[in-house]
C-alpha positions in Angstrom: 0.7 20.1 7.3 0.0 19.2 3.5 1.2 15.9 2.1 3.9 17.7 0.1 5.1 19.6 3.1 5.2 16.4 5.1 7.2 14.6 2.4 9.6 17.5 2.2 10.0 17.6 6.0 10.7 13.8 6.0 13.3 14.2 3.3 15.0 17.0 5.4 15.0 14.8 8.5 16.6 11.9 6.5 19.3 14.3 5.3 19.9 15.7 8.8 20.3 12.2 10.2 22.5 11.1 7.3 24.9 14.0 8.2 25.1 12.8 11.9 25.8 8.9 11.2 29.3 7.7 10.4 28.3 4.1 9.1 28.3 4.1 5.4 25.5 1.8 5.2 23.2 3.7 7.4 24.1 7.0 5.7 23.4 5.5 2.3 20.1 4.1 3.4 18.9 7.5 4.8 20.1 9.3 1.7 18.0 6.8 -0.4 15.1 7.4 1.9 15.5 11.3 1.4 15.5 10.7 -2.4 12.4 8.6 -2.1 10.6 11.3 -0.1 11.6 13.9 -2.6 10.3 11.9 -5.6 6.9 11.4 -3.7 6.8 15.1 -3.1 7.5 15.7 -6.7 4.7 13.4 -7.8 2.3 15.0 -5.5 3.3 18.4 -6.9 2.7 17.2 -10.6 -0.7 15.7 -9.6 -1.7 19.0 -7.7 -0.6 21.0 -10.7 -2.7 18.9 -13.0 -5.6 19.8 -10.9 -6.3 16.2 -9.7 -7.0 15.7 -6.0 -5.3 12.7 -4.7 -8.5 11.8 -2.8 -10.6 11.6 -5.9 -8.6 9.0 -7.7 -10.4 5.8 -7.9 -10.4 2.7 -10.0 -13.3 2.0 -12.2 -14.5 -1.8 -12.6 -13.1 -3.2 -15.8 -16.3 -5.4 -16.4 -19.9 -4.5 -15.9 -21.8 -6.2 -13.3 -23.4 -9.4 -14.3 -27.2 -9.9 -13.9 -26.9 -13.5 -12.8 -28.2 -14.4 -9.3 -25.7 -14.9 -6.6 -24.6 -18.6 -6.0 -24.7 -20.4 -2.8 -21.3 -21.8 -1.4 -22.3 -25.2 -3.0 -22.6 -23.5 -6.5 -26.5 -23.8 -6.6 -28.4 -20.7 -7.4 -30.2 -19.1 -4.4 -33.8 -18.8 -4.5 -35.2 -15.1 -4.9 -35.8 -13.2 -1.7 -39.5 -12.5 -0.9 
């Protein structure tokens, strides 16, 4: 099952459960969850349509790595490894 299909199935399950409960608070919570699942499915569809695979998204470092040697816990530079 694809992520989008799973999101839709979970939304449908929330709607089915909401139709079976009588307590207004529980019904509202299930309806809110259904909306959230459908919003997630919509976002996944938009990402898929844009041609971006969800698994390829990554965060690039904001700062280049420094060339300073690592420090010891005491703050003193460590001697170079042989």
